[in-house]
Each structure stands twice: as C-alpha cells, then as structure tokens.
N, C-alpha and C positions, 0 to 999 in steps of 0.2 A: 465849621470844622473843615480842615484842608483835606482835599481828596488825595488818594495814593499817588496820582500822577504829579500833583503839585509837590508833595513831599519828596518824591523821587527826584524831581527836578531840582529842588533846593539842596539835596544831598550831593549833587554833582559839584565837585570842587576841582578846578583845573588850574594848574600853575604853569605858566609859560616857561619853557626851559631857556636857560642862557645860551646864546649862540656863540660858538667859538670857531674862529677861522684864522689859522696861522699860515695859510697858503702864500706862495710867493706873490701872486697878483692880487691878494685880498684887498689891500688898502686902496690901490689904484682903481680896482674894479668897483669897490663900494662907492667911491666918489663919482665915478663915471655913471654908474647906474642911478644914483640919486639925482644927478643932474638931468639925465634923460627922463626919469620919472616925473620930475617937476614940469617938464615940457610936453608930457604925453597928452594927447587929445582926451577930452573927458569921456568920449564914447568908447575908449579902450578900457577894458576891465581886466582884473587879475585872472578871472576864469578864462578869458579869451587868450591871454598870454600863456597860461598853463596848457591850454589845448594846442596852441602853436608849438610850444616846446615838445609836447608829447608827439604830435603829428610829425614834426621834423625829425625826431629820433626814429620813428617808424620808417619815415622816408629814407633816412640814412641806411637802415638795414636793408631796405628794398634796393637801394642804389648799390650797396655792396654786393648783393646777389647778382645784379645786372652787370657789374664790373667783370664778372667771369667771361662775359661775351664781348664787352667793350671796355677797355681799361679807362677810357675817359669818363665813364660813369663815376669814377672816384672824385671828379670835380663836383658832381652833384652831392656826393657824400660830404664834401667840405662845406658846400652851401648849407646843407641840412644841419651840420654840426654848429655852424654859426647861428642859424635860426633857432636851434635847440638851446644854445647858450642864451640868446636874447630872451626867449620865452620863459625858460626855466629860471633864469636869474632875475628877470624883471618882475615876475608876477608878485613875489613877496615884497620886493622893494616898493612897488607901486601901492600895494595894500598898506604898507607902513607909512608912506608919505601921505596918503589920503586918510589915514586913521581908520581904515576899513579892515583891520585884521580879523581873521576868523581862525584862531590858533589850531583848534582841533581839526576842523574841516580842511584848512590849508595844508597842515602837516600830513594828514592822511592821504588826501588826493594827490599832492605833489609827489610823495614818495611811492605810492602805488604806481603812478605814471612812470617814475624812474625805474621801477622794477620791471614793468612790462616793456618799457622802452629799451632797457639793457638786454632783455631776452631777445627782442627783435634785432637789435644791433649785432649781438654776438651770433645769432643764427644767420643773419645776412653775411657776416664776415666769414663764417664757416662755409657758406655756399659760394663765396667769391673765388675760392681756389688759391687765394693768397696766403692762407694759413690752414694748417691741418685742423680737422674737427676737434681732435683731442685738446689742442691748445686753446681753441675758442671756448670749448666747454669749461676748461680749467679756469680761464679768465672770468667766465660768468659765475662759476662757483665761488671763487675768492671775492668777487665783487659782492655777491649776495651775502657771503659770510661777514664781510666788513659792514655792509648795510645793516644786517641783523644786529651786530654788536653795537653799532651806533644808535639804533632805535632803542635797544634795551638800556643802553647807558643814558639815553635821553629820559627814559621813564624812571630809572632807579637813581640817577645822579642829578637830574634836572639840568643837564648840560648837553646841548646838542653840538656834537663835534662835526663841523662842516668839512674839515680837512684832516688828513692823516700826515703829520709832519708838515712838510712844505708843499705837499700835493693836495689839491682839491679838484672838484669837477672841472673847473676851467683849465687847470694844468693838464688834466687827462685829455680834454678836447684839443688842446694845443699839440700834445704829443701825437694824437691821432691824425690831426691835419698834417703835421710834419711827416708822419709815416706815409700818408696818402701821396704827398708830393714826391717822396722818395720812390714809391711804387710806380709812379708814372715814368720814372727813369729806368728802374729795374726792380723786379720782385725778389731778387736774390741778394745774398750777402755772403762773403767768404770769410770764414773764421778758422784760423790755423790750417789753412789749405782745404777746408771742407766747404762745399757750396750748400748753403741753407736758405730756406725761405726767410726773407727779411722779417716778416711779421711773426714767424715761428720763433725767431731769436728774441725779438722784442717782447713777444707775448710770454715766453718762458721766463724772461727776466722779471716782467711785471707780475707773473704768478708767484714767483719766489718772494719778491718784495712785499706784495700784498698779503700773502699768507703769513710772513714774518710779522708784519704790522698787526694783523688780526690776533696772532698768538700773544705778542707782547702787550697789546692793549687789553686783552682779556685777562692776562695775569695781573696787570696793574690795577684794573678796575675791580677784580676779585679781591685783591689785597686791600684796596681802599674800603670796599663794602664790608669786608670782614672786620676791619678795625672800627668802622662806624657802627656796626651792629654786633658787638661782642656778646658771647653767651654770659648770662648773668649768674 
C-alpha cells in the first residue's frame, strides 16, 4: 500500500509554460546566450548565476544610493546592471543547454529574486536624489503589477510572457544604462521651458506606459479566459 506522502507526490502534475519573448533584442540575445552557455566552465552552475544576478541588482541599488554623494557611482550601477543581465539571463539558458531544468524551483527562485532586486533598485534610485520618491515608488508599483499579471497568466494560460510588446528586461536595462550616462552629463531636462529632473520625466513616461500595458493585458487575458471557460 502506498503511503500518503507517495500518493501526494504522484498527484503533483506540473506543466512547463511556453516561453514567449517578442522583445527587440530577443533573437540576438538568445543566440548569444546559447553560445556562451556552451562554453561555460563545468564548475559554473545555474544557482551561482542566479545569485550573481541577484547580488548585482542589490549592488545597483546601493550604488544608486551612493550616487547622491558621488555622481560617478552611476558607473558602478552600469557595471551591476551588466552583471545582473549576465546572471539573470544565463542561469536558465545554462540549465536548458545542460538539460538540468528545474521548472518549479527555477521559476520561483528566479522571480522572487527579481522582486526583491527591483525593490532594492527602486529604493536606491529614490535615495539617489536623481528622481523624486513618488516616481520611484510608482515605477516599482507598476513593475510589480506587470509581474503579478505575468505570473498569473503563466499559471492560467500556460504561457510565460517574457516581454511586453517590444520591451523586455534587457531593453529596460539598456534604457537604464542610457539614463545613467545622461545623468553623468546633467540630471536635468528642459520640457516646454520647464526644468525637470531627467529621471522624473523618463520615470513618469515609463509609469504611464507600463500601467497601460498592465490594463490592456489584463482585459485581453480576462476576455480569453472568459471565452475558454464559459458558463454551461
């Protein structure tokens, strides 16, 4: 007779969600990551890369906070963003190349690291003085809103959307790097004769666009699920 623990284990059925990435850099990035993964030393593991990506994102938040006192700390932010891209993008690729996927573990750990990392990044940005706290918190809220929608869609539709339109995590990092380089020149921008913090302007645009994406995606997925599960 099977024990309750064995029966419970047998009842666990997990279907890996289809990954969808329509971002601008997706195709080139995929080929580049696969090539690097095949040349990765055997002692490097996916867990180590996840830890690298997470630590680098925390480091970016700390460097943003330090940039309040020395603007050249923004160069450290750029380095951390590059390391974050490498660790966060390479961990899953390496697991797939080596046939060492752990779908539930990998999905959970990777995205909890993303959430904590995003909180650290936005808190550091708010402390930098280059953006008002209200904008930093608004960016964090809409990021978490989009993340929550993506995770729910992964569960209900078995489709993991890695990008929203032509923008994915890599594009966001590129925009942040570009913003940091612009800040080294000047933290201000002039719009219609009004002097504004550059990141306040960019952040407000990002908030509006991300909030609109979240609402449109929610409506589309709600309609799809309603059609797939009609009342009998």
